[in-house]
C-alpha positions in Angstrom: -36.0 34.1 -39.8 -35.5 35.8 -36.5 -37.4 33.0 -34.8 -35.1 30.4 -36.5 -31.9 32.1 -35.3 -33.4 32.6 -31.8 -34.3 28.9 -31.6 -30.8 28.0 -32.8 -29.1 30.2 -30.2 -31.2 28.8 -27.4 -30.4 25.2 -28.6 -26.7 26.0 -28.8 -26.7 27.6 -25.3 -28.6 24.5 -24.0 -26.0 22.2 -25.5 -23.1 24.3 -24.1 -24.7 24.3 -20.6 -25.2 20.5 -20.8 -21.5 20.1 -21.7 -20.5 22.3 -18.7 -22.7 20.3 -16.4 -21.3 17.0 -17.7 -17.7 18.2 -17.2 -18.5 19.4 -13.7 -20.1 16.1 -12.8 -16.8 14.4 -13.5 -14.5 14.4 -10.4 -10.8 14.3 -11.2 -8.3 13.0 -8.6 -4.5 12.8 -8.7 -3.2 9.7 -7.0 0.5 9.9 -6.1 1.8 6.4 -5.7 5.3 4.9 -6.1 8.0 4.1 -8.7 6.4 2.7 -11.9 8.3 -0.6 -11.5 6.8 -1.3 -8.0 3.8 -3.3 -7.0 2.3 -0.2 -5.4 2.2 1.6 -8.8 0.3 -1.4 -10.2 -2.1 -1.2 -7.3 -2.6 2.5 -8.0 -3.5 1.7 -11.6 -6.0 -1.0 -10.4 -7.6 1.6 -8.1 -7.9 4.1 -10.9 -9.5 1.5 -13.2 -12.0 0.4 -10.5 -12.8 3.9 -9.4 -13.9 4.7 -13.0 -15.8 1.4 -13.2 -17.4 1.6 -9.8 -18.5 5.3 -10.2 -19.8 4.9 -13.7 -17.1 7.2 -15.0 -17.9 10.0 -12.5 -14.5 9.6 -10.7 -11.4 9.8 -12.9 -8.1 9.0 -11.2 -4.8 10.0 -12.7 -1.9 8.1 -11.3 1.4 9.9 -10.8 4.7 8.1 -10.4 6.7 9.0 -7.2 10.2 8.4 -5.9 8.8 7.3 -2.6 6.5 8.0 0.4 8.6 10.9 1.7 8.1 12.8 -1.5 4.3 12.0 -1.4 4.0 13.5 2.1 6.1 16.5 1.2 3.9 17.3 -1.7 0.8 17.4 0.6 2.1 20.8 1.7 1.8 22.3 -1.8 -1.0 20.4 -3.4 -4.6 21.5 -3.4 -8.0 19.8 -3.5 -8.2 16.3 -4.9 -4.7 15.1 -4.1 -4.4 11.5 -2.8 -1.2 9.9 -1.8 0.1 6.7 -0.2 2.5 6.4 2.7 3.2 4.4 5.8 1.3 6.3 8.6 4.5 6.7 10.6 5.8 9.2 8.0 2.7 11.4 8.6 3.5 11.3 12.3 7.2 12.3 11.6 6.2 15.1 9.2 3.8 16.7 11.7 6.4 16.5 14.4 9.2 17.8 12.1 11.5 14.8 12.9 14.0 12.6 11.1 13.7 13.1 7.3 11.3 16.0 7.9 13.6 17.9 10.3 13.9 21.5 9.2 11.1 21.0 6.7 8.1 21.5 9.0 5.0 22.9 7.4 1.6 23.7 9.1 -0.1 22.1 6.1 1.1 18.7 7.3 -1.5 19.0 10.0 -4.2 19.1 7.2 -3.4 15.5 6.1 -6.4 13.2 6.5 -6.7 9.5 5.9 -9.1 7.8 3.5 -8.5 4.0 3.5 -5.9 1.3 3.9 -4.2 -0.5 1.0 -2.1 -3.7 1.1 0.7 -3.6 3.7 4.4 -4.1 3.1 4.7 -7.6 4.4 8.0 -9.2 5.5 8.7 -12.6 3.9 11.6 -14.8 5.1 11.6 -17.3 2.3 13.6 -20.5 2.6 14.1 -23.5 0.2 12.5 -26.7 1.5 15.9 -28.4 1.2 17.4 -25.9 3.7 15.6 -27.4 6.6 15.0 -24.0 8.1 11.8 -23.5 10.1 12.8 -20.8 12.6 15.3 -18.0 12.9 17.8 -20.0 15.0 18.1 -22.5 12.1 19.6 -19.7 10.0 23.1 -20.1 11.4 25.6 -20.9 8.7 23.0 -20.5 5.9 23.3 -18.2 2.9 20.7 -15.5 2.7 20.0 -12.9 0.1 18.8 -9.6 1.6 19.2 -7.3 -1.5 20.3 -3.7 -1.2 18.7 -0.4 -0.2 15.1 -1.5 -0.1 12.8 -1.5 3.0 13.0 -5.4 3.0 16.8 -5.4 2.9 17.1 -2.9 5.8 14.4 -4.6 7.8 15.9 -8.1 7.2 19.3 -6.9 8.4 17.7 -5.4 11.5 15.9 -8.7 12.3 19.2 -10.7 12.0 20.8 -8.4 14.5 17.8 -8.4 16.8 17.7 -12.2 16.9 21.4 -12.7 17.5 22.3 -13.8 14.0 24.5 -10.9 12.8 27.8 -12.4 11.4 26.3 -15.9 11.8 24.6 -15.9 8.4 26.3 -15.7 5.0 24.9 -12.7 3.0 24.8 -13.4 -0.7 26.1 -10.6 -3.0 23.2 -10.9 -5.4 20.5 -8.5 -6.4 17.0 -9.3 -5.2 15.6 -9.6 -8.7 17.9 -12.6 -9.1 16.5 -14.3 -5.9 14.4 -16.9 -7.7 17.1 -18.2 -10.0 19.6 -18.1 -7.2 17.4 -20.3 -4.9 16.6 -22.6 -7.8 20.3 -23.1 -8.5 21.0 -23.6 -4.8 23.4 -20.5 -4.7 21.4 -19.4 -1.7 19.3 -21.1 1.0 16.7 -18.3 1.1 15.9 -14.7 0.6 14.1 -11.8 2.3 11.6 -9.7 0.5 8.9 -7.2 1.6 5.8 -6.6 -0.4 2.1 -7.1 -0.3 1.1 -10.8 -0.3 1.0 -12.9 -2.3 4.3 -11.6 -3.6 5.1 -12.6 -7.2 8.7 -13.6 -6.5 7.6 -15.8 -3.6 4.9 -17.5 -5.7 7.5 -18.2 -8.4 9.9 -19.7 -6.0 7.2 -21.8 -4.3 6.1 -23.1 -7.6 9.6 -23.7 -8.9 11.5 -25.3 -6.0 9.2 -25.5 -3.0 9.7 -23.1 -0.1 8.8 -22.5 3.5 8.3 -19.2 5.3 9.8 -18.5 8.7 7.1 -17.7 11.2 7.8 -15.2 14.1 6.8 -15.8 17.7 4.8 -13.1 19.4 7.9 -12.1 21.4 9.9 -11.7 18.2 7.1 -9.6 16.7 7.1 -7.3 19.7 10.9 -7.0 19.5 10.7 -5.7 16.0 8.2 -2.9 17.0 6.3 -3.5 13.7 2.7 -4.5 13.1 1.8 -8.1 13.4 0.3 -9.7 10.3 -0.7 -13.3 9.5 -0.2 -14.6 5.9 -3.0 -17.2 5.7 -2.4 -20.9 5.0 -2.6 -21.7 1.3 -1.5 -18.2 0.1 1.6 -19.9 -1.4 1.8 -23.4 -2.9 3.0 -26.0 -0.4 2.6 -23.7 2.7 -0.4 -25.1 4.4 -0.2 -23.3 7.8 -0.6 -19.6 8.8 2.7 -17.6 8.9 3.0 -14.9 11.6 5.2 -12.1 10.3 5.5 -8.3 10.5 4.3 -5.5 8.2 4.5 -1.8 7.5 1.0 -0.5 7.0 0.3 1.7 4.0 -2.6 4.2 4.0 -4.2 6.3 1.2 -4.3 9.9 2.6 -5.6 13.2 1.2 -5.8 16.8 2.6 -8.6 18.8 4.2 -9.1 20.9 1.0 -10.7 17.8 -0.7 -14.4 18.4 -0.3 -16.4 16.0 1.9 -18.5 14.6 -1.0 -15.4 13.7 -3.0 -13.8 11.9 0.0 -17.1 10.1 0.6 -17.4 8.9 -2.9 -13.8 7.8 -3.2 -14.0 5.8 0.0 -17.4 4.3 -0.7 -16.3 3.3 -4.3 -13.0 1.8 -3.0 -14.7 -0.5 -0.5 -17.5 -1.5 -3.0 -14.8 -2.5 -5.5 -12.3 -4.2 -3.3 -13.9 -7.6 -3.6 -13.8 -7.6 -7.4 -10.3 -6.3 -7.3 -9.3 -9.2 -5.1 -10.7 -11.7 -7.6 -8.4 -10.3 -10.3 -5.4 -9.4 -8.0 -5.2 -11.5 -4.8 -3.2 -8.9 -2.8 -6.4 -6.9 -2.2 -7.8 -9.9 -0.3 -5.6 -9.0 2.6 -7.2 -5.6 3.1 -10.0 -5.2 5.6 -11.7 -2.4 7.5 -9.9 -3.7 10.7 -6.8 -2.1 9.2 -8.2 1.3 10.1 -6.5 0.7 13.5 -3.2 1.3 11.7 -4.1 4.9 10.7 -2.2 7.7 12.2 -4.0 11.0 12.5 -7.5 12.0 11.6 -9.8 10.4 9.0 -11.3 12.8 6.4 -14.9 13.9 7.4 -16.2 12.6 4.1 -14.6 9.2 4.6 -15.9 9.1 8.2 -19.4 9.6 6.8 -19.1 6.4 4.8 -17.6 4.4 7.7 -20.5 5.5 9.9 -23.1 4.7 7.3 -21.5 1.3 6.7 -21.3 0.5 10.5 -17.5 0.2 10.4 -15.8 0.9 13.7 -13.3 3.8 13.6 -11.0 4.3 16.5 -11.9 7.4 18.6 -8.4 8.9 18.1 -8.9 9.0 14.3 -12.2 10.9 14.4 
């Protein structure tokens, strides 16, 4: 009888220990993204699914909705361990310097922010109907353009019109951006401005429905915008058979130094191993490459660096 109970206790202890080991083997990560209605939230969900798949269930990513990149950066000061968030790198720079929206909100923990990997950039699209005859910015005079309101694309589009001498020479449509495709189909507008990772769903819809062209920027114009140059490859959109030079706002997945090196290594390794299969299902991942590490501001996490060094991927000296 005693032997039976002793064996049972040993067995139960063994099962309990196995359960603890199984739990400990699972790495849980919080991924702070964007509003649930945005393409960046969709990307976060895709990353979460592919992290689980690529790691055989060892990495479980929980996606959290966010009101924007500023909130994501602010939370880096109060989060611990496995916190990943997305932001344009310029906001990390401003946070560490305590400038603009971070003025009076400085925190030494902002200096503990570390980069992991790039995700699709916010890409400017100046979309024109084929019938408009517009192929360059100077052709926009007298045309009706939809900028939208409040978004990065709307602000950036207005900035470019001013930079290129078109302020007050273009009619601005009083229509919400989500009505851009019906408006261009019904010829209420000649074109619209949108920012998002390419291929952008609204541009694909417009291209398939009415036929569109994209305005390409000269290198001098790109330089004037002070944004990052990006090329949308020919064939990305139906009927656009040449490369389009435009501008972008890079977006990077960051974490903090309290994430251990092994977790950062596995996250980064799994991300790059899965990006090809993500691109087959969701084409916006095809625009991401290791060359985009040049867009990183600040240091790359030591665990991520280990992966890049093993993979022979060049990392700028300033980010080491």
